[in-house]
Biopython code that builds the backbone (N, CA, C, O; Angstrom):
import numpy as np
from Bio.PDB.StructureBuilder import StructureBuilder

atoms = [
    (1, "MET", "N", (127.162, 106.783, 101.649)),
    (1, "MET", "CA", (125.814, 106.271, 101.488)),
    (1, "MET", "C", (124.973, 107.319, 100.765)),
    (1, "MET", "O", (124.977, 108.490, 101.144)),
    (2, "ALA", "N", (124.266, 106.910, 99.743)),
    (2, "ALA", "CA", (123.390, 107.805, 98.992)),
    (2, "ALA", "C", (122.159, 108.159, 99.819)),
    (2, "ALA", "O", (121.753, 107.420, 100.716)),
    (3, "ALA", "N", (121.594, 109.281, 99.499)),
    (3, "ALA", "CA", (120.398, 109.744, 100.207)),
    (3, "ALA", "C", (119.139, 109.257, 99.501)),
    (3, "ALA", "O", (119.170, 108.837, 98.344)),
    (4, "ARG", "N", (118.042, 109.327, 100.226)),
    (4, "ARG", "CA", (116.739, 109.054, 99.611)),
    (4, "ARG", "C", (116.488, 110.098, 98.535)),
    (4, "ARG", "O", (116.893, 111.252, 98.678)),
    (5, "VAL", "N", (115.829, 109.702, 97.471)),
    (5, "VAL", "CA", (115.479, 110.619, 96.391)),
    (5, "VAL", "C", (114.234, 111.397, 96.796)),
    (5, "VAL", "O", (113.256, 110.818, 97.270)),
    (6, "ASP", "N", (114.278, 112.711, 96.605)),
    (6, "ASP", "CA", (113.151, 113.584, 96.953)),
    (6, "ASP", "C", (112.143, 113.600, 95.807)),
    (6, "ASP", "O", (112.494, 113.904, 94.667)),
    (7, "VAL", "N", (110.900, 113.273, 96.114)),
    (7, "VAL", "CA", (109.810, 113.303, 95.135)),
    (7, "VAL", "C", (109.135, 114.663, 95.264)),
    (7, "VAL", "O", (108.547, 114.947, 96.308)),
    (8, "PRO", "N", (109.198, 115.520, 94.234)),
    (8, "PRO", "CA", (108.538, 116.820, 94.322)),
    (8, "PRO", "C", (107.021, 116.646, 94.450)),
    (8, "PRO", "O", (106.448, 115.705, 93.902)),
    (9, "VAL", "N", (106.387, 117.553, 95.170)),
    (9, "VAL", "CA", (104.937, 117.515, 95.366)),
    (9, "VAL", "C", (104.302, 118.599, 94.500)),
    (9, "VAL", "O", (104.657, 119.773, 94.607)),
    (10, "THR", "N", (103.363, 118.202, 93.642)),
    (10, "THR", "CA", (102.652, 119.122, 92.757)),
    (10, "THR", "C", (101.286, 119.433, 93.347)),
    (10, "THR", "O", (100.536, 118.525, 93.705)),
    (11, "ALA", "N", (100.966, 120.715, 93.448)),
    (11, "ALA", "CA", (99.654, 121.127, 93.970)),
    (11, "ALA", "C", (98.591, 120.973, 92.888)),
    (11, "ALA", "O", (98.789, 121.383, 91.744)),
    (12, "ILE", "N", (97.462, 120.378, 93.264)),
    (12, "ILE", "CA", (96.312, 120.275, 92.372)),
    (12, "ILE", "C", (95.495, 121.550, 92.546)),
    (12, "ILE", "O", (95.175, 121.940, 93.668)),
    (13, "THR", "N", (95.164, 122.188, 91.447)),
    (13, "THR", "CA", (94.429, 123.449, 91.494)),
    (13, "THR", "C", (93.027, 123.281, 90.924)),
    (13, "THR", "O", (92.710, 122.252, 90.328)),
    (14, "ARG", "N", (92.194, 124.295, 91.110)),
    (14, "ARG", "CA", (90.826, 124.239, 90.592)),
    (14, "ARG", "C", (90.778, 124.140, 89.073)),
    (14, "ARG", "O", (89.851, 123.553, 88.516)),
    (15, "ILE", "N", (91.770, 124.710, 88.407)),
    (15, "ILE", "CA", (91.770, 124.642, 86.939)),
    (15, "ILE", "C", (92.432, 123.364, 86.438)),
    (15, "ILE", "O", (92.470, 123.114, 85.234)),
    (16, "GLY", "N", (92.950, 122.558, 87.351)),
    (16, "GLY", "CA", (93.457, 121.251, 86.990)),
    (16, "GLY", "C", (94.959, 121.191, 86.813)),
    (16, "GLY", "O", (95.635, 122.202, 86.622)),
    (17, "VAL", "N", (95.451, 119.976, 86.882)),
    (17, "VAL", "CA", (96.866, 119.680, 86.691)),
    (17, "VAL", "C", (96.946, 118.491, 85.749)),
    (17, "VAL", "O", (96.210, 117.516, 85.903)),
    (18, "ASP", "N", (97.833, 118.572, 84.781)),
    (18, "ASP", "CA", (98.059, 117.453, 83.876)),
    (18, "ASP", "C", (99.045, 116.509, 84.556)),
    (18, "ASP", "O", (100.233, 116.823, 84.627)),
    (19, "PRO", "N", (98.579, 115.339, 85.069)),
    (19, "PRO", "CA", (99.495, 114.454, 85.779)),
    (19, "PRO", "C", (100.615, 113.933, 84.883)),
    (19, "PRO", "O", (101.677, 113.549, 85.374)),
    (20, "GLY", "N", (100.381, 113.920, 83.566)),
    (20, "GLY", "CA", (101.419, 113.470, 82.650)),
    (20, "GLY", "C", (102.539, 114.483, 82.475)),
    (20, "GLY", "O", (103.631, 114.127, 82.030)),
    (21, "ALA", "N", (102.283, 115.738, 82.819)),
    (21, "ALA", "CA", (103.292, 116.785, 82.678)),
    (21, "ALA", "C", (104.289, 116.780, 83.834)),
    (21, "ALA", "O", (105.338, 117.420, 83.757)),
    (22, "THR", "N", (103.965, 116.069, 84.887)),
    (22, "THR", "CA", (104.841, 115.982, 86.053)),
    (22, "THR", "C", (105.727, 114.758, 85.903)),
    (22, "THR", "O", (105.226, 113.643, 85.755)),
    (23, "GLY", "N", (107.030, 114.952, 85.941)),
    (23, "GLY", "CA", (107.964, 113.844, 85.755)),
    (23, "GLY", "C", (107.964, 112.862, 86.909)),
    (23, "GLY", "O", (107.812, 113.241, 88.070)),
    (24, "GLU", "N", (108.136, 111.597, 86.572)),
    (24, "GLU", "CA", (108.236, 110.554, 87.593)),
    (24, "GLU", "C", (109.647, 110.543, 88.177)),
    (24, "GLU", "O", (110.619, 110.905, 87.513)),
    (25, "VAL", "N", (109.730, 110.124, 89.424)),
    (25, "VAL", "CA", (111.006, 110.025, 90.121)),
    (25, "VAL", "C", (111.305, 108.554, 90.379)),
    (25, "VAL", "O", (110.441, 107.804, 90.835)),
    (26, "THR", "N", (112.524, 108.156, 90.086)),
    (26, "THR", "CA", (112.993, 106.805, 90.385)),
    (26, "THR", "C", (113.726, 106.846, 91.715)),
    (26, "THR", "O", (114.645, 107.649, 91.875)),
    (27, "PRO", "N", (113.350, 106.005, 92.678)),
    (27, "PRO", "CA", (114.001, 106.037, 93.987)),
    (27, "PRO", "C", (115.440, 105.530, 93.937)),
    (27, "PRO", "O", (115.837, 104.844, 92.995)),
    (28, "ASP", "N", (116.202, 105.873, 94.949)),
    (28, "ASP", "CA", (117.543, 105.330, 95.113)),
    (28, "ASP", "C", (117.436, 103.824, 95.319)),
    (28, "ASP", "O", (116.553, 103.362, 96.041)),
    (29, "ALA", "N", (118.313, 103.063, 94.701)),
    (29, "ALA", "CA", (118.245, 101.599, 94.748)),
    (29, "ALA", "C", (118.329, 101.046, 96.170)),
    (29, "ALA", "O", (117.744, 100.002, 96.458)),
    (30, "THR", "N", (119.039, 101.721, 97.048)),
    (30, "THR", "CA", (119.215, 101.245, 98.421)),
    (30, "THR", "C", (118.333, 101.979, 99.410)),
    (30, "THR", "O", (117.773, 101.365, 100.318)),
    (31, "ASN", "N", (118.202, 103.292, 99.243)),
    (31, "ASN", "CA", (117.567, 104.131, 100.259)),
    (31, "ASN", "C", (116.146, 104.579, 99.953)),
    (31, "ASN", "O", (115.527, 105.234, 100.791)),
    (32, "GLY", "N", (115.609, 104.250, 98.787)),
    (32, "GLY", "CA", (114.228, 104.582, 98.492)),
    (32, "GLY", "C", (114.011, 106.052, 98.204)),
    (32, "GLY", "O", (114.883, 106.725, 97.654)),
    (33, "ALA", "N", (112.829, 106.553, 98.583)),
    (33, "ALA", "CA", (112.419, 107.922, 98.263)),
    (33, "ALA", "C", (111.783, 108.574, 99.485)),
    (33, "ALA", "O", (111.499, 107.916, 100.486)),
    (34, "LYS", "N", (111.567, 109.880, 99.378)),
    (34, "LYS", "CA", (110.869, 110.629, 100.418)),
    (34, "LYS", "C", (110.115, 111.767, 99.757)),
    (34, "LYS", "O", (110.469, 112.209, 98.664)),
    (35, "PHE", "N", (109.066, 112.243, 100.433)),
    (35, "PHE", "CA", (108.344, 113.414, 99.940)),
    (35, "PHE", "C", (107.884, 114.249, 101.116)),
    (35, "PHE", "O", (107.625, 113.734, 102.203)),
    (36, "SER", "N", (107.787, 115.555, 100.878)),
    (36, "SER", "CA", (107.321, 116.494, 101.888)),
    (36, "SER", "C", (105.828, 116.284, 102.095)),
    (36, "SER", "O", (105.085, 116.097, 101.131)),
    (37, "ASN", "N", (105.388, 116.313, 103.353)),
    (37, "ASN", "CA", (103.997, 115.998, 103.657)),
    (37, "ASN", "C", (103.393, 116.983, 104.651)),
    (37, "ASN", "O", (103.963, 117.258, 105.707)),
    (38, "ASP", "N", (102.215, 117.513, 104.282)),
    (38, "ASP", "CA", (101.476, 118.383, 105.193)),
    (38, "ASP", "C", (100.128, 117.773, 105.576)),
    (38, "ASP", "O", (99.266, 118.454, 106.132)),
    (39, "GLY", "N", (99.955, 116.478, 105.273)),
    (39, "GLY", "CA", (98.710, 115.794, 105.590)),
    (39, "GLY", "C", (97.712, 115.785, 104.444)),
    (39, "GLY", "O", (96.690, 115.103, 104.521)),
    (40, "ALA", "N", (97.993, 116.539, 103.373)),
    (40, "ALA", "CA", (97.088, 116.611, 102.228)),
    (40, "ALA", "C", (97.778, 116.121, 100.956)),
    (40, "ALA", "O", (97.454, 116.567, 99.855)),
    (41, "VAL", "N", (98.732, 115.202, 101.114)),
    (41, "VAL", "CA", (99.515, 114.708, 99.985)),
    (41, "VAL", "C", (99.165, 113.249, 99.729)),
    (41, "VAL", "O", (98.933, 112.479, 100.661)),
    (42, "PHE", "N", (99.130, 112.881, 98.445)),
    (42, "PHE", "CA", (99.033, 111.472, 98.111)),
    (42, "PHE", "C", (100.123, 111.124, 97.123)),
    (42, "PHE", "O", (100.622, 111.985, 96.398)),
    (43, "LEU", "N", (100.487, 109.861, 97.103)),
    (43, "LEU", "CA", (101.587, 109.353, 96.298)),
    (43, "LEU", "C", (101.040, 108.537, 95.139)),
    (43, "LEU", "O", (100.184, 107.673, 95.327)),
    (44, "GLN", "N", (101.535, 108.812, 93.946)),
    (44, "GLN", "CA", (101.245, 107.962, 92.791)),
    (44, "GLN", "C", (102.439, 107.033, 92.627)),
    (44, "GLN", "O", (103.563, 107.488, 92.416)),
    (45, "ALA", "N", (102.193, 105.732, 92.725)),
    (45, "ALA", "CA", (103.253, 104.727, 92.625)),
    (45, "ALA", "C", (102.976, 103.848, 91.417)),
    (45, "ALA", "O", (101.938, 103.189, 91.346)),
    (46, "ARG", "N", (103.919, 103.839, 90.453)),
    (46, "ARG", "CA", (103.758, 103.036, 89.234)),
    (46, "ARG", "C", (104.838, 101.965, 89.198)),
    (46, "ARG", "O", (106.027, 102.254, 89.331)),
    (47, "ASN", "N", (104.407, 100.737, 89.017)),
    (47, "ASN", "CA", (105.319, 99.606, 88.920)),
    (47, "ASN", "C", (105.703, 99.436, 87.456)),
    (47, "ASN", "O", (104.871, 99.047, 86.637)),
    (48, "SER", "N", (106.954, 99.724, 87.122)),
    (48, "SER", "CA", (107.420, 99.589, 85.744)),
    (48, "SER", "C", (108.051, 98.223, 85.487)),
    (48, "SER", "O", (108.519, 97.949, 84.382)),
    (49, "GLY", "N", (108.061, 97.363, 86.514)),
    (49, "GLY", "CA", (108.710, 96.061, 86.398)),
    (49, "GLY", "C", (107.780, 94.957, 85.920)),
    (49, "GLY", "O", (106.592, 95.174, 85.682)),
    (50, "GLY", "N", (108.350, 93.777, 85.787)),
    (50, "GLY", "CA", (107.611, 92.627, 85.303)),
    (50, "GLY", "C", (106.981, 91.785, 86.390)),
    (50, "GLY", "O", (106.279, 90.820, 86.088)),
    (51, "GLY", "N", (107.214, 92.126, 87.652)),
    (51, "GLY", "CA", (106.636, 91.383, 88.773)),
    (51, "GLY", "C", (106.024, 92.331, 89.779)),
    (51, "GLY", "O", (106.216, 93.545, 89.707)),
    (52, "ALA", "N", (105.286, 91.769, 90.717)),
    (52, "ALA", "CA", (104.638, 92.584, 91.759)),
    (52, "ALA", "C", (105.667, 93.182, 92.709)),
    (52, "ALA", "O", (106.749, 92.627, 92.903)),
    (53, "HIS", "N", (105.317, 94.316, 93.293)),
    (53, "HIS", "CA", (106.147, 94.986, 94.293)),
    (53, "HIS", "C", (105.289, 95.341, 95.501)),
    (53, "HIS", "O", (104.081, 95.547, 95.387)),
    (54, "ILE", "N", (105.927, 95.404, 96.634)),
    (54, "ILE", "CA", (105.302, 95.919, 97.855)),
    (54, "ILE", "C", (105.905, 97.287, 98.121)),
    (54, "ILE", "O", (107.107, 97.413, 98.353)),
    (55, "VAL", "N", (105.056, 98.316, 98.087)),
    (55, "VAL", "CA", (105.485, 99.666, 98.437)),
    (55, "VAL", "C", (105.185, 99.847, 99.913)),
    (55, "VAL", "O", (104.053, 99.649, 100.356)),
    (56, "THR", "N", (106.197, 100.220, 100.667)),
    (56, "THR", "CA", (106.061, 100.393, 102.108)),
    (56, "THR", "C", (106.241, 101.854, 102.474)),
    (56, "THR", "O", (107.275, 102.457, 102.185)),
    (57, "VAL", "N", (105.222, 102.419, 103.115)),
    (57, "VAL", "CA", (105.281, 103.783, 103.616)),
    (57, "VAL", "C", (105.571, 103.661, 105.112)),
    (57, "VAL", "O", (104.763, 103.128, 105.872)),
    (58, "GLN", "N", (106.726, 104.159, 105.517)),
    (58, "GLN", "CA", (107.172, 103.976, 106.899)),
    (58, "GLN", "C", (106.335, 104.783, 107.892)),
    (58, "GLN", "O", (105.872, 105.884, 107.596)),
    (59, "ILE", "N", (106.159, 104.208, 109.062)),
    (59, "ILE", "CA", (105.522, 104.896, 110.184)),
    (59, "ILE", "C", (106.566, 104.942, 111.305)),
    (59, "ILE", "O", (106.841, 103.927, 111.944)),
    (60, "PRO", "N", (107.148, 106.130, 111.539)),
    (60, "PRO", "CA", (108.288, 106.237, 112.451)),
    (60, "PRO", "C", (107.908, 106.503, 113.906)),
    (60, "PRO", "O", (108.603, 107.256, 114.588)),
    (61, "ARG", "N", (106.844, 105.917, 114.387)),
    (61, "ARG", "CA", (106.442, 106.182, 115.773)),
    (61, "ARG", "C", (106.120, 104.885, 116.487)),
    (61, "ARG", "O", (106.016, 103.819, 115.880)),
    (62, "THR", "N", (105.971, 105.007, 117.753)),
    (62, "THR", "CA", (105.590, 103.858, 118.569)),
    (62, "THR", "C", (104.319, 104.193, 119.337)),
    (62, "THR", "O", (103.981, 105.360, 119.537)),
    (63, "GLU", "N", (103.632, 103.156, 119.757)),
    (63, "GLU", "CA", (102.435, 103.290, 120.581)),
    (63, "GLU", "C", (102.648, 102.391, 121.791)),
    (63, "GLU", "O", (102.791, 101.177, 121.647)),
    (64, "ALA", "N", (102.669, 102.978, 122.975)),
    (64, "ALA", "CA", (102.923, 102.234, 124.212)),
    (64, "ALA", "C", (104.234, 101.451, 124.120)),
    (64, "ALA", "O", (104.339, 100.326, 124.610)),
    (65, "GLY", "N", (105.242, 102.079, 123.474)),
    (65, "GLY", "CA", (106.553, 101.457, 123.364)),
    (65, "GLY", "C", (106.681, 100.418, 122.264)),
    (65, "GLY", "O", (107.741, 99.811, 122.110)),
    (66, "LEU", "N", (105.621, 100.203, 121.499)),
    (66, "LEU", "CA", (105.645, 99.202, 120.431)),
    (66, "LEU", "C", (105.654, 99.898, 119.072)),
    (66, "LEU", "O", (104.980, 100.910, 118.883)),
    (67, "ALA", "N", (106.417, 99.355, 118.132)),
    (67, "ALA", "CA", (106.455, 99.910, 116.788)),
    (67, "ALA", "C", (105.091, 99.747, 116.123)),
    (67, "ALA", "O", (104.423, 98.727, 116.297)),
    (68, "VAL", "N", (104.688, 100.754, 115.367)),
    (68, "VAL", "CA", (103.443, 100.696, 114.609)),
    (68, "VAL", "C", (103.787, 100.125, 113.236)),
    (68, "VAL", "O", (104.771, 100.537, 112.622)),
    (69, "THR", "N", (102.989, 99.187, 112.757)),
    (69, "THR", "CA", (103.251, 98.541, 111.482)),
    (69, "THR", "C", (103.146, 99.537, 110.334)),
    (69, "THR", "O", (102.202, 100.324, 110.268)),
    (70, "ALA", "N", (104.123, 99.497, 109.433)),
    (70, "ALA", "CA", (104.136, 100.377, 108.266)),
    (70, "ALA", "C", (102.976, 100.040, 107.330)),
    (70, "ALA", "O", (102.427, 98.939, 107.370)),
    (71, "LEU", "N", (102.617, 101.000, 106.496)),
    (71, "LEU", "CA", (101.596, 100.801, 105.474)),
    (71, "LEU", "C", (102.245, 100.090, 104.289)),
    (71, "LEU", "O", (103.181, 100.621, 103.691)),
    (72, "ALA", "N", (101.763, 98.902, 103.944)),
    (72, "ALA", "CA", (102.304, 98.125, 102.822)),
    (72, "ALA", "C", (101.225, 97.962, 101.762)),
    (72, "ALA", "O", (100.120, 97.502, 102.052)),
    (73, "VAL", "N", (101.556, 98.346, 100.519)),
    (73, "VAL", "CA", (100.609, 98.293, 99.410)),
    (73, "VAL", "C", (101.207, 97.443, 98.299)),
    (73, "VAL", "O", (102.305, 97.728, 97.822)),
    (74, "SER", "N", (100.495, 96.403, 97.887)),
    (74, "SER", "CA", (100.948, 95.541, 96.797)),
    (74, "SER", "C", (100.532, 96.169, 95.465)),
    (74, "SER", "O", (99.382, 96.566, 95.276)),
    (75, "ILE", "N", (101.507, 96.248, 94.543)),
    (75, "ILE", "CA", (101.238, 96.813, 93.225)),
    (75, "ILE", "C", (101.739, 95.826, 92.184)),
    (75, "ILE", "O", (102.932, 95.535, 92.104)),
    (76, "GLY", "N", (100.807, 95.318, 91.389)),
    (76, "GLY", "CA", (101.133, 94.339, 90.363)),
    (76, "GLY", "C", (101.937, 94.939, 89.220)),
    (76, "GLY", "O", (102.004, 96.160, 89.072)),
    (77, "ALA", "N", (102.545, 94.081, 88.418)),
    (77, "ALA", "CA", (103.347, 94.500, 87.275)),
    (77, "ALA", "C", (102.556, 95.422, 86.364)),
    (77, "ALA", "O", (101.431, 95.110, 85.974)),
    (78, "GLY", "N", (103.156, 96.568, 86.024)),
    (78, "GLY", "CA", (102.535, 97.499, 85.095)),
    (78, "GLY", "C", (101.399, 98.325, 85.650)),
    (78, "GLY", "O", (100.794, 99.103, 84.913)),
    (79, "LEU", "N", (101.089, 98.180, 86.931)),
    (79, "LEU", "CA", (99.954, 98.905, 87.523)),
    (79, "LEU", "C", (100.404, 100.170, 88.246)),
    (79, "LEU", "O", (101.566, 100.319, 88.625)),
    (80, "THR", "N", (99.442, 101.078, 88.425)),
    (80, "THR", "CA", (99.665, 102.325, 89.152)),
    (80, "THR", "C", (98.638, 102.409, 90.267)),
    (80, "THR", "O", (97.473, 102.065, 90.070)),
    (81, "ARG", "N", (99.067, 102.868, 91.442)),
    (81, "ARG", "CA", (98.169, 103.062, 92.581)),
    (81, "ARG", "C", (98.354, 104.469, 93.124)),
    (81, "ARG", "O", (99.465, 104.998, 93.150)),
    (82, "LEU", "N", (97.248, 105.071, 93.558)),
    (82, "LEU", "CA", (97.283, 106.340, 94.271)),
    (82, "LEU", "C", (97.120, 106.005, 95.744)),
    (82, "LEU", "O", (96.148, 105.355, 96.129)),
    (83, "ILE", "N", (98.058, 106.442, 96.567)),
    (83, "ILE", "CA", (98.107, 106.072, 97.979)),
    (83, "ILE", "C", (98.099, 107.347, 98.824)),
    (83, "ILE", "O", (98.813, 108.300, 98.512)),
    (84, "GLY", "N", (97.293, 107.369, 99.892)),
    (84, "GLY", "CA", (97.287, 108.506, 100.786)),
    (84, "GLY", "C", (95.868, 108.961, 101.068)),
    (84, "GLY", "O", (94.930, 108.278, 100.656)),
    (85, "PRO", "N", (95.664, 110.070, 101.741)),
    (85, "PRO", "CA", (96.671, 110.968, 102.292)),
    (85, "PRO", "C", (97.357, 110.372, 103.522)),
    (85, "PRO", "O", (96.997, 109.293, 103.993)),
    (86, "PHE", "N", (98.347, 111.097, 104.028)),
    (86, "PHE", "CA", (99.190, 110.607, 105.108)),
    (86, "PHE", "C", (99.144, 111.571, 106.293)),
    (86, "PHE", "O", (99.783, 112.622, 106.253)),
    (87, "PRO", "N", (98.393, 111.227, 107.354)),
    (87, "PRO", "CA", (98.341, 112.107, 108.522)),
    (87, "PRO", "C", (99.747, 112.379, 109.063)),
    (87, "PRO", "O", (100.540, 111.458, 109.258)),
    (88, "VAL", "N", (100.033, 113.637, 109.296)),
    (88, "VAL", "CA", (101.356, 114.089, 109.724)),
    (88, "VAL", "C", (101.834, 113.366, 110.983)),
    (88, "VAL", "O", (102.971, 112.895, 111.026)),
    (89, "ALA", "N", (100.990, 113.272, 111.998)),
    (89, "ALA", "CA", (101.393, 112.674, 113.278)),
    (89, "ALA", "C", (101.750, 111.195, 113.147)),
    (89, "ALA", "O", (102.484, 110.659, 113.978)),
    (90, "THR", "N", (101.245, 110.546, 112.131)),
    (90, "THR", "CA", (101.501, 109.118, 111.949)),
    (90, "THR", "C", (102.686, 108.856, 111.034)),
    (90, "THR", "O", (103.529, 108.017, 111.352)),
    (91, "PHE", "N", (102.772, 109.551, 109.908)),
    (91, "PHE", "CA", (103.726, 109.196, 108.860)),
    (91, "PHE", "C", (104.971, 110.069, 108.776)),
    (91, "PHE", "O", (105.989, 109.606, 108.262)),
    (92, "ASN", "N", (104.938, 111.316, 109.260)),
    (92, "ASN", "CA", (106.089, 112.194, 109.084)),
    (92, "ASN", "C", (107.271, 111.796, 109.955)),
    (92, "ASN", "O", (107.118, 111.422, 111.118)),
    (93, "GLN", "N", (108.456, 111.889, 109.354)),
    (93, "GLN", "CA", (109.708, 111.628, 110.055)),
    (93, "GLN", "C", (110.033, 112.802, 110.962)),
    (93, "GLN", "O", (109.443, 113.876, 110.842)),
    (94, "GLY", "N", (110.972, 112.591, 111.866)),
    (94, "GLY", "CA", (111.476, 113.650, 112.722)),
    (94, "GLY", "C", (112.936, 113.908, 112.392)),
    (94, "GLY", "O", (113.427, 113.483, 111.346)),
    (95, "GLY", "N", (113.627, 114.602, 113.282)),
    (95, "GLY", "CA", (115.060, 114.837, 113.122)),
    (95, "GLY", "C", (115.394, 115.603, 111.862)),
    (95, "GLY", "O", (114.706, 116.560, 111.507)),
    (96, "ALA", "N", (116.448, 115.184, 111.185)),
    (96, "ALA", "CA", (116.925, 115.869, 109.978)),
    (96, "ALA", "C", (115.909, 115.802, 108.835)),
    (96, "ALA", "O", (115.954, 116.628, 107.923)),
    (97, "ASP", "N", (115.002, 114.839, 108.872)),
    (97, "ASP", "CA", (114.009, 114.666, 107.811)),
    (97, "ASP", "C", (112.607, 115.048, 108.268)),
    (97, "ASP", "O", (111.620, 114.516, 107.760)),
    (98, "ILE", "N", (112.515, 115.962, 109.221)),
    (98, "ILE", "CA", (111.217, 116.365, 109.747)),
    (98, "ILE", "C", (110.331, 116.866, 108.597)),
    (98, "ILE", "O", (110.777, 117.627, 107.739)),
    (99, "GLY", "N", (109.079, 116.425, 108.599)),
    (99, "GLY", "CA", (108.131, 116.834, 107.582)),
    (99, "GLY", "C", (108.125, 115.972, 106.337)),
    (99, "GLY", "O", (107.367, 116.235, 105.404)),
    (100, "TYR", "N", (108.968, 114.934, 106.309)),
    (100, "TYR", "CA", (109.030, 114.044, 105.149)),
    (100, "TYR", "C", (108.468, 112.670, 105.485)),
    (100, "TYR", "O", (108.515, 112.221, 106.630)),
    (101, "VAL", "N", (107.936, 112.016, 104.460)),
    (101, "VAL", "CA", (107.472, 110.634, 104.552)),
    (101, "VAL", "C", (108.459, 109.782, 103.761)),
    (101, "VAL", "O", (108.860, 110.160, 102.661)),
    (102, "PHE", "N", (108.856, 108.625, 104.318)),
    (102, "PHE", "CA", (109.792, 107.709, 103.666)),
    (102, "PHE", "C", (109.024, 106.585, 102.978)),
    (102, "PHE", "O", (108.070, 106.036, 103.529)),
    (103, "VAL", "N", (109.463, 106.251, 101.750)),
    (103, "VAL", "CA", (108.835, 105.206, 100.949)),
    (103, "VAL", "C", (109.908, 104.238, 100.456)),
    (103, "VAL", "O", (110.964, 104.655, 99.978)),
    (104, "ASP", "N", (109.629, 102.961, 100.576)),
    (104, "ASP", "CA", (110.527, 101.909, 100.106)),
    (104, "ASP", "C", (109.729, 100.920, 99.271)),
    (104, "ASP", "O", (108.499, 100.904, 99.323)),
    (105, "ALA", "N", (110.435, 100.092, 98.496)),
    (105, "ALA", "CA", (109.763, 99.067, 97.694)),
    (105, "ALA", "C", (110.607, 97.805, 97.650)),
    (105, "ALA", "O", (111.837, 97.863, 97.622)),
    (106, "ASP", "N", (109.933, 96.671, 97.644)),
    (106, "ASP", "CA", (110.583, 95.368, 97.501)),
    (106, "ASP", "C", (110.003, 94.682, 96.284)),
    (106, "ASP", "O", (108.822, 94.901, 96.016)),
    (107, "PRO", "N", (110.703, 93.893, 95.538)),
    (107, "PRO", "CA", (112.090, 93.542, 95.744)),
    (107, "PRO", "C", (113.080, 94.481, 95.056)),
    (107, "PRO", "O", (114.253, 94.483, 95.429)),
    (108, "THR", "N", (112.662, 95.280, 94.065)),
    (108, "THR", "CA", (113.596, 96.148, 93.334)),
    (108, "THR", "C", (113.080, 97.578, 93.368)),
    (108, "THR", "O", (112.122, 97.912, 92.671)),
    (109, "GLN", "N", (113.709, 98.418, 94.173)),
    (109, "GLN", "CA", (113.239, 99.800, 94.353)),
    (109, "GLN", "C", (113.149, 100.562, 93.036)),
    (109, "GLN", "O", (112.183, 101.290, 92.807)),
    (110, "THR", "N", (114.149, 100.401, 92.166)),
    (110, "THR", "CA", (114.228, 101.235, 90.965)),
    (110, "THR", "C", (113.176, 100.905, 89.909)),
    (110, "THR", "O", (113.048, 101.639, 88.929)),
    (111, "GLU", "N", (112.425, 99.827, 90.082)),
    (111, "GLU", "CA", (111.328, 99.545, 89.154)),
    (111, "GLU", "C", (110.072, 100.332, 89.505)),
    (111, "GLU", "O", (109.123, 100.366, 88.722)),
    (112, "MET", "N", (110.057, 100.959, 90.667)),
    (112, "MET", "CA", (108.935, 101.816, 91.056)),
    (112, "MET", "C", (109.210, 103.239, 90.589)),
    (112, "MET", "O", (110.351, 103.702, 90.610)),
    (113, "LYS", "N", (108.156, 103.924, 90.170)),
    (113, "LYS", "CA", (108.241, 105.313, 89.721)),
    (113, "LYS", "C", (107.202, 106.100, 90.510)),
    (113, "LYS", "O", (106.046, 105.690, 90.606)),
    (114, "TYR", "N", (107.622, 107.241, 91.081)),
    (114, "TYR", "CA", (106.756, 107.998, 91.979)),
    (114, "TYR", "C", (106.491, 109.417, 91.498)),
    (114, "TYR", "O", (107.335, 110.054, 90.867)),
    (115, "LYS", "N", (105.292, 109.891, 91.817)),
    (115, "LYS", "CA", (104.898, 111.287, 91.732)),
    (115, "LYS", "C", (104.121, 111.575, 93.011)),
    (115, "LYS", "O", (103.551, 110.661, 93.607)),
    (116, "ALA", "N", (104.093, 112.827, 93.435)),
    (116, "ALA", "CA", (103.311, 113.178, 94.625)),
    (116, "ALA", "C", (102.466, 114.418, 94.291)),
    (116, "ALA", "O", (102.905, 115.326, 93.585)),
    (117, "PHE", "N", (101.241, 114.417, 94.827)),
    (117, "PHE", "CA", (100.297, 115.509, 94.582)),
    (117, "PHE", "C", (99.688, 115.960, 95.911)),
    (117, "PHE", "O", (99.460, 115.157, 96.815)),
    (118, "ARG", "N", (99.433, 117.269, 96.003)),
    (118, "ARG", "CA", (98.773, 117.854, 97.181)),
    (118, "ARG", "C", (97.421, 118.376, 96.722)),
    (118, "ARG", "O", (97.308, 119.049, 95.697)),
    (119, "PHE", "N", (96.388, 118.044, 97.511)),
    (119, "PHE", "CA", (95.061, 118.569, 97.145)),
    (119, "PHE", "C", (94.679, 119.697, 98.051)),
    (119, "PHE", "O", (93.599, 120.269, 97.903)),
]
sb = StructureBuilder()
sb.init_structure("model")
sb.init_model(0)
sb.init_chain("A")
sb.init_seg("    ")
for serial, (resi, resn, name, xyz) in enumerate(atoms, 1):
    if name == "N":
        sb.init_residue(resn, " ", resi, " ")
    sb.init_atom(name, np.array(xyz, "f"), 0.0, 1.0, " ", f" {name:<3s}", serial, name[0])
structure = sb.get_structure()
């Protein structure tokens, strides 16, 4: 089984960052993507496909024994959305992927292109 693709996180500085200079990451077709999160990260999600996609940011915790609904963002064909920030206690995974946030997309993962930025 292939692993989730790691989206590098670029720090935004006072002198600025050229978002075009940071390469986009294509997620794994089955397993999606992940990025390191310290609570000050946001995700740039670009739909390169011809139809709408739902980008789902997983929430791996429960409240009173009940699963918390994941964050789902609809992104139309050809559009880009900036999503975040992601509070650590809510969005970060545990275990082997501690400190990472998991991202998936429907219906075709590979039509989504991701970048991540820290402010």
